Gaussian input, Z-matrix of N, CA and C with variables (Angstrom, degrees):
# hf/3-21g

backbone

0 1
 N
 C     1     B1
 C     2     B2     1     A1
 N     3     B3     2     A2     1     D1
 C     4     B4     3     A3     2     D2
 C     5     B5     4     A4     3     D3
 N     6     B6     5     A5     4     D4
 C     7     B7     6     A6     5     D5
 C     8     B8     7     A7     6     D6
 N     9     B9     8     A8     7     D7
 C    10    B10     9     A9     8     D8
 C    11    B11    10    A10     9     D9
 N    12    B12    11    A11    10    D10
 C    13    B13    12    A12    11    D11
 C    14    B14    13    A13    12    D12
 N    15    B15    14    A14    13    D13
 C    16    B16    15    A15    14    D14
 C    17    B17    16    A16    15    D15
 N    18    B18    17    A17    16    D16
 C    19    B19    18    A18    17    D17
 C    20    B20    19    A19    18    D18
 N    21    B21    20    A20    19    D19
 C    22    B22    21    A21    20    D20
 C    23    B23    22    A22    21    D21
 N    24    B24    23    A23    22    D22
 C    25    B25    24    A24    23    D23
 C    26    B26    25    A25    24    D24
 N    27    B27    26    A26    25    D25
 C    28    B28    27    A27    26    D26
 C    29    B29    28    A28    27    D27
 N    30    B30    29    A29    28    D28
 C    31    B31    30    A30    29    D29
 C    32    B32    31    A31    30    D30
 N    33    B33    32    A32    31    D31
 C    34    B34    33    A33    32    D32
 C    35    B35    34    A34    33    D33
 N    36    B36    35    A35    34    D34
 C    37    B37    36    A36    35    D35
 C    38    B38    37    A37    36    D36
 N    39    B39    38    A38    37    D37
 C    40    B40    39    A39    38    D38
 C    41    B41    40    A40    39    D39
 N    42    B42    41    A41    40    D40
 C    43    B43    42    A42    41    D41
 C    44    B44    43    A43    42    D42
 N    45    B45    44    A44    43    D43
 C    46    B46    45    A45    44    D44
 C    47    B47    46    A46    45    D45
 N    48    B48    47    A47    46    D46
 C    49    B49    48    A48    47    D47
 C    50    B50    49    A49    48    D48
 N    51    B51    50    A50    49    D49
 C    52    B52    51    A51    50    D50
 C    53    B53    52    A52    51    D51
 N    54    B54    53    A53    52    D52
 C    55    B55    54    A54    53    D53
 C    56    B56    55    A55    54    D54
 N    57    B57    56    A56    55    D55
 C    58    B58    57    A57    56    D56
 C    59    B59    58    A58    57    D57
 N    60    B60    59    A59    58    D58
 C    61    B61    60    A60    59    D59
 C    62    B62    61    A61    60    D60
 N    63    B63    62    A62    61    D61
 C    64    B64    63    A63    62    D62
 C    65    B65    64    A64    63    D63
 N    66    B66    65    A65    64    D64
 C    67    B67    66    A66    65    D65
 C    68    B68    67    A67    66    D66
 N    69    B69    68    A68    67    D67
 C    70    B70    69    A69    68    D68
 C    71    B71    70    A70    69    D69
 N    72    B72    71    A71    70    D70
 C    73    B73    72    A72    71    D71
 C    74    B74    73    A73    72    D72
 N    75    B75    74    A74    73    D73
 C    76    B76    75    A75    74    D74
 C    77    B77    76    A76    75    D75
 N    78    B78    77    A77    76    D76
 C    79    B79    78    A78    77    D77
 C    80    B80    79    A79    78    D78
 N    81    B81    80    A80    79    D79
 C    82    B82    81    A81    80    D80
 C    83    B83    82    A82    81    D81
 N    84    B84    83    A83    82    D82
 C    85    B85    84    A84    83    D83
 C    86    B86    85    A85    84    D84
 N    87    B87    86    A86    85    D85
 C    88    B88    87    A87    86    D86
 C    89    B89    88    A88    87    D87
 N    90    B90    89    A89    88    D88
 C    91    B91    90    A90    89    D89
 C    92    B92    91    A91    90    D90
 N    93    B93    92    A92    91    D91
 C    94    B94    93    A93    92    D92
 C    95    B95    94    A94    93    D93
 N    96    B96    95    A95    94    D94
 C    97    B97    96    A96    95    D95
 C    98    B98    97    A97    96    D96
 N    99    B99    98    A98    97    D97
 C   100   B100    99    A99    98    D98
 C   101   B101   100   A100    99    D99
 N   102   B102   101   A101   100   D100
 C   103   B103   102   A102   101   D101
 C   104   B104   103   A103   102   D102
 N   105   B105   104   A104   103   D103
 C   106   B106   105   A105   104   D104
 C   107   B107   106   A106   105   D105
 N   108   B108   107   A107   106   D106
 C   109   B109   108   A108   107   D107
 C   110   B110   109   A109   108   D108
 N   111   B111   110   A110   109   D109
 C   112   B112   111   A111   110   D110
 C   113   B113   112   A112   111   D111
 N   114   B114   113   A113   112   D112
 C   115   B115   114   A114   113   D113
 C   116   B116   115   A115   114   D114
 N   117   B117   116   A116   115   D115
 C   118   B118   117   A117   116   D116
 C   119   B119   118   A118   117   D117
 N   120   B120   119   A119   118   D118
 C   121   B121   120   A120   119   D119
 C   122   B122   121   A121   120   D120
 N   123   B123   122   A122   121   D121
 C   124   B124   123   A123   122   D122
 C   125   B125   124   A124   123   D123
 N   126   B126   125   A125   124   D124
 C   127   B127   126   A126   125   D125
 C   128   B128   127   A127   126   D126
 N   129   B129   128   A128   127   D127
 C   130   B130   129   A129   128   D128
 C   131   B131   130   A130   129   D129
 N   132   B132   131   A131   130   D130
 C   133   B133   132   A132   131   D131
 C   134   B134   133   A133   132   D132
 N   135   B135   134   A134   133   D133
 C   136   B136   135   A135   134   D134
 C   137   B137   136   A136   135   D135
 N   138   B138   137   A137   136   D136
 C   139   B139   138   A138   137   D137
 C   140   B140   139   A139   138   D138
 N   141   B141   140   A140   139   D139
 C   142   B142   141   A141   140   D140
 C   143   B143   142   A142   141   D141
 N   144   B144   143   A143   142   D142
 C   145   B145   144   A144   143   D143
 C   146   B146   145   A145   144   D144
 N   147   B147   146   A146   145   D145
 C   148   B148   147   A147   146   D146
 C   149   B149   148   A148   147   D147
 N   150   B150   149   A149   148   D148
 C   151   B151   150   A150   149   D149
 C   152   B152   151   A151   150   D150
 N   153   B153   152   A152   151   D151
 C   154   B154   153   A153   152   D152
 C   155   B155   154   A154   153   D153
 N   156   B156   155   A155   154   D154
 C   157   B157   156   A156   155   D155
 C   158   B158   157   A157   156   D156
 N   159   B159   158   A158   157   D157
 C   160   B160   159   A159   158   D158
 C   161   B161   160   A160   159   D159
 N   162   B162   161   A161   160   D160
 C   163   B163   162   A162   161   D161
 C   164   B164   163   A163   162   D162
 N   165   B165   164   A164   163   D163
 C   166   B166   165   A165   164   D164
 C   167   B167   166   A166   165   D165
 N   168   B168   167   A167   166   D166
 C   169   B169   168   A168   167   D167
 C   170   B170   169   A169   168   D168

   B1=1.4447
   B2=1.5288
   B3=1.3318
   B4=1.4548
   B5=1.5281
   B6=1.3284
   B7=1.4578
   B8=1.5270
   B9=1.3385
   B10=1.4592
   B11=1.5237
   B12=1.3217
   B13=1.4584
   B14=1.5218
   B15=1.3312
   B16=1.4583
   B17=1.5194
   B18=1.3179
   B19=1.4641
   B20=1.5239
   B21=1.3124
   B22=1.4569
   B23=1.5175
   B24=1.2963
   B25=1.4694
   B26=1.5193
   B27=1.3257
   B28=1.4589
   B29=1.5145
   B30=1.3160
   B31=1.4582
   B32=1.5175
   B33=1.3101
   B34=1.4553
   B35=1.5240
   B36=1.3330
   B37=1.4578
   B38=1.5166
   B39=1.3186
   B40=1.4594
   B41=1.5238
   B42=1.3335
   B43=1.4585
   B44=1.5184
   B45=1.3239
   B46=1.4638
   B47=1.5236
   B48=1.3114
   B49=1.4668
   B50=1.5270
   B51=1.3074
   B52=1.4549
   B53=1.5166
   B54=1.3319
   B55=1.4627
   B56=1.5258
   B57=1.3202
   B58=1.4637
   B59=1.5228
   B60=1.3433
   B61=1.4610
   B62=1.5224
   B63=1.3373
   B64=1.4611
   B65=1.5241
   B66=1.3410
   B67=1.4642
   B68=1.5199
   B69=1.3329
   B70=1.4637
   B71=1.5305
   B72=1.3300
   B73=1.4686
   B74=1.5194
   B75=1.3111
   B76=1.4558
   B77=1.5213
   B78=1.2955
   B79=1.4591
   B80=1.5258
   B81=1.3242
   B82=1.4706
   B83=1.5275
   B84=1.3391
   B85=1.4580
   B86=1.5140
   B87=1.3037
   B88=1.4552
   B89=1.5259
   B90=1.3240
   B91=1.4635
   B92=1.5214
   B93=1.3299
   B94=1.4589
   B95=1.5199
   B96=1.3319
   B97=1.4536
   B98=1.5203
   B99=1.3301
   B100=1.4638
   B101=1.5098
   B102=1.3373
   B103=1.4564
   B104=1.5249
   B105=1.3198
   B106=1.4595
   B107=1.5314
   B108=1.3244
   B109=1.4613
   B110=1.5122
   B111=1.3352
   B112=1.4620
   B113=1.5020
   B114=1.3210
   B115=1.4567
   B116=1.5218
   B117=1.3227
   B118=1.4641
   B119=1.5224
   B120=1.3277
   B121=1.4603
   B122=1.5199
   B123=1.3101
   B124=1.4573
   B125=1.5251
   B126=1.3319
   B127=1.4576
   B128=1.5225
   B129=1.3122
   B130=1.4594
   B131=1.5217
   B132=1.3329
   B133=1.4566
   B134=1.5135
   B135=1.3363
   B136=1.4585
   B137=1.5325
   B138=1.3251
   B139=1.4619
   B140=1.5250
   B141=1.3234
   B142=1.4633
   B143=1.5283
   B144=1.3318
   B145=1.4604
   B146=1.5295
   B147=1.3275
   B148=1.4645
   B149=1.5241
   B150=1.3298
   B151=1.4594
   B152=1.5239
   B153=1.3199
   B154=1.4595
   B155=1.5311
   B156=1.3209
   B157=1.4521
   B158=1.5269
   B159=1.3329
   B160=1.4694
   B161=1.5259
   B162=1.3218
   B163=1.4603
   B164=1.5179
   B165=1.3219
   B166=1.4708
   B167=1.5178
   B168=1.3426
   B169=1.4654
   B170=1.4748
   A1=107.09
   A2=115.96
   A3=121.20
   A4=109.50
   A5=116.44
   A6=122.39
   A7=110.28
   A8=116.18
   A9=121.69
   A10=108.11
   A11=116.03
   A12=122.22
   A13=109.12
   A14=116.50
   A15=122.02
   A16=108.06
   A17=116.05
   A18=121.91
   A19=110.33
   A20=116.12
   A21=122.99
   A22=108.36
   A23=116.08
   A24=119.65
   A25=111.98
   A26=117.33
   A27=121.13
   A28=113.71
   A29=117.90
   A30=123.20
   A31=108.82
   A32=117.58
   A33=121.24
   A34=111.01
   A35=116.32
   A36=122.85
   A37=109.79
   A38=116.40
   A39=122.60
   A40=105.09
   A41=115.77
   A42=121.66
   A43=109.21
   A44=116.29
   A45=120.30
   A46=107.33
   A47=117.34
   A48=122.33
   A49=111.99
   A50=118.25
   A51=122.32
   A52=114.12
   A53=117.60
   A54=121.32
   A55=113.11
   A56=118.01
   A57=120.42
   A58=108.33
   A59=115.77
   A60=120.89
   A61=112.55
   A62=117.80
   A63=120.70
   A64=110.81
   A65=115.13
   A66=123.32
   A67=107.74
   A68=116.28
   A69=120.54
   A70=109.27
   A71=116.08
   A72=120.52
   A73=110.06
   A74=115.23
   A75=121.92
   A76=107.29
   A77=117.17
   A78=120.90
   A79=112.14
   A80=115.40
   A81=123.85
   A82=113.95
   A83=116.77
   A84=119.98
   A85=114.19
   A86=117.26
   A87=121.58
   A88=110.12
   A89=115.61
   A90=122.27
   A91=108.92
   A92=116.23
   A93=121.21
   A94=107.50
   A95=115.67
   A96=122.54
   A97=108.06
   A98=116.18
   A99=120.52
   A100=110.18
   A101=115.44
   A102=121.14
   A103=108.63
   A104=116.86
   A105=121.82
   A106=108.68
   A107=115.36
   A108=120.50
   A109=114.84
   A110=117.98
   A111=119.63
   A112=112.11
   A113=115.79
   A114=121.55
   A115=110.29
   A116=115.23
   A117=119.36
   A118=109.78
   A119=115.31
   A120=122.71
   A121=108.30
   A122=117.30
   A123=122.26
   A124=107.56
   A125=116.07
   A126=120.85
   A127=110.61
   A128=116.21
   A129=122.23
   A130=110.01
   A131=116.67
   A132=121.89
   A133=111.67
   A134=115.34
   A135=121.41
   A136=109.90
   A137=115.87
   A138=120.50
   A139=110.22
   A140=116.57
   A141=120.79
   A142=111.40
   A143=117.10
   A144=120.91
   A145=111.36
   A146=116.07
   A147=120.06
   A148=110.05
   A149=117.62
   A150=120.98
   A151=111.03
   A152=117.01
   A153=121.05
   A154=110.59
   A155=117.64
   A156=122.07
   A157=110.61
   A158=116.30
   A159=120.46
   A160=110.52
   A161=117.69
   A162=120.55
   A163=112.71
   A164=117.73
   A165=121.01
   A166=111.47
   A167=115.77
   A168=120.66
   A169=111.73
   D1=124.85
   D2=-177.54
   D3=-116.53
   D4=124.54
   D5=177.82
   D6=-94.14
   D7=145.63
   D8=172.57
   D9=-126.00
   D10=146.65
   D11=178.71
   D12=-92.62
   D13=122.00
   D14=176.11
   D15=-115.18
   D16=123.78
   D17=-177.41
   D18=-82.50
   D19=142.13
   D20=178.02
   D21=-134.37
   D22=157.66
   D23=178.46
   D24=-70.95
   D25=-23.03
   D26=-179.18
   D27=-100.47
   D28=-4.27
   D29=-177.15
   D30=150.04
   D31=164.08
   D32=-176.38
   D33=-97.13
   D34=156.52
   D35=178.92
   D36=-122.28
   D37=140.69
   D38=167.64
   D39=-106.22
   D40=117.61
   D41=-173.72
   D42=-121.16
   D43=140.51
   D44=173.52
   D45=-71.78
   D46=119.31
   D47=-174.00
   D48=-56.08
   D49=-37.27
   D50=-179.00
   D51=-71.11
   D52=-12.67
   D53=-179.18
   D54=-94.76
   D55=-0.11
   D56=178.04
   D57=-78.09
   D58=122.18
   D59=-175.89
   D60=-98.30
   D61=-36.71
   D62=-177.03
   D63=-159.70
   D64=161.67
   D65=175.24
   D66=-127.31
   D67=143.59
   D68=179.54
   D69=-144.34
   D70=133.30
   D71=177.57
   D72=-62.25
   D73=142.87
   D74=176.96
   D75=-132.28
   D76=176.79
   D77=-176.19
   D78=-75.47
   D79=163.08
   D80=175.96
   D81=58.23
   D82=38.30
   D83=175.80
   D84=69.32
   D85=26.90
   D86=179.97
   D87=-113.53
   D88=164.47
   D89=-179.59
   D90=-133.00
   D91=139.29
   D92=172.30
   D93=-91.07
   D94=132.92
   D95=-179.62
   D96=-114.59
   D97=117.43
   D98=177.07
   D99=-83.61
   D100=132.36
   D101=-178.29
   D102=-116.73
   D103=133.76
   D104=179.20
   D105=-59.65
   D106=127.88
   D107=176.52
   D108=75.56
   D109=15.59
   D110=-179.20
   D111=-153.34
   D112=-178.83
   D113=177.16
   D114=-76.80
   D115=163.62
   D116=176.22
   D117=-75.84
   D118=155.47
   D119=178.58
   D120=-112.83
   D121=141.18
   D122=175.77
   D123=-101.36
   D124=114.97
   D125=-175.91
   D126=-122.59
   D127=159.42
   D128=-179.43
   D129=-83.07
   D130=133.33
   D131=177.13
   D132=124.50
   D133=160.91
   D134=179.61
   D135=-78.47
   D136=167.76
   D137=176.69
   D138=-56.46
   D139=-43.37
   D140=-178.16
   D141=-62.59
   D142=-42.40
   D143=179.63
   D144=-65.50
   D145=-42.69
   D146=-178.86
   D147=-68.45
   D148=-42.60
   D149=177.83
   D150=-60.39
   D151=-42.52
   D152=179.02
   D153=-63.38
   D154=-40.20
   D155=178.65
   D156=-63.15
   D157=-44.40
   D158=-179.15
   D159=-66.84
   D160=-44.44
   D161=-179.17
   D162=-68.55
   D163=-34.53
   D164=178.83
   D165=-73.94
   D166=-28.63
   D167=-177.43
   D168=-66.91

């Protein structure tokens, strides 16, 4: 199980990389991250930045 750190304007998240189901662009340079079995998370950064973080993690 590999965790990745995703930064958010309201606080940071540690997410299991294998549980990320989808990414979607949101307003103000943020991205929604869909998590298997849970609600989506709103994180800071573009889809490309978040995808790179998850893949590098």
